[in-house]
N, C-alpha and C positions, 0 to 999 in steps of 0.2 A: 429316364426313358419317357415318362409321361410328360415331363417338362419339354423335351425336344419335340414331341408330337404337338403339344399346345403351341409352342413357338412357330412350328411349321404352318399350322393352320392359321394362326394370327398373321403370319407373313403373307400367306396367300390372300387372306381377306383384305389386308392393307394394299396389296398389289392391285387387286381388282378395283378397290375404291379409288386408288390413285389414277388408274387408267380411266375410270369413269369421270373423275373430276377434270382430267386434262381434256377428254373428249367433249365434255359439256362446255368447257371454256371456249373451244374453237367452234362451237355450234353456230354462233352468230356471225362468223366470218365467212368469206367466200372459200371455195375449195382450195385456192392457192394458199390461203393462210394455214391450212392444215398441214401442208407439205413444206412450210418454211417460206412462203411468199412474203415479200416485204410490204409493210403497210406504209401508205404515203402520208398518213396523218396520225400524229401521236394523240391519244386520248387518255385522260386520267381515269382511273378506275373509281367507280362510285357505286354505292348500294350493293346489289347482289353480286356484281362483278368483283368488287373488292372482297366481299365475304367469301366468294368461291375461290379467289386467288389465295386468300389467307388459309382456307381449308386445304388447298392443294399443297401449299408450302408445309403446313403442319403434317399432312400425310406423307410427304416426301421425307421429311426429317424423321418421323416415326418409323418409316420403312427402313431407312438407312441405319438407324440405331438398332432396330430389331434384327436386321441382317448381321450386324457386327456381333450382337449378343448371341445370336444363333450359331455363328461360326466359332466363337470363343467357347461356348458350352458344348459344342459338338466335337471339339478337337479331342483326339485320344490323349489320355493322360499317361 
């Protein structure tokens, strides 16, 4: 019971952090970039952009794994 509550809270925190990381990444782009607009020039990620991208990937993987664990542990036995 307590583990399910902990997993639920952790999943909510990860979801908010993942949303924030994605929104921060699109901060430097035009409004069209937020809604899937195409970029005309490809740029490599450097410095903070690369770090933020890596953090976003880590958060997405952690959220996915935590969601699977939460489903497995919440299933009736």
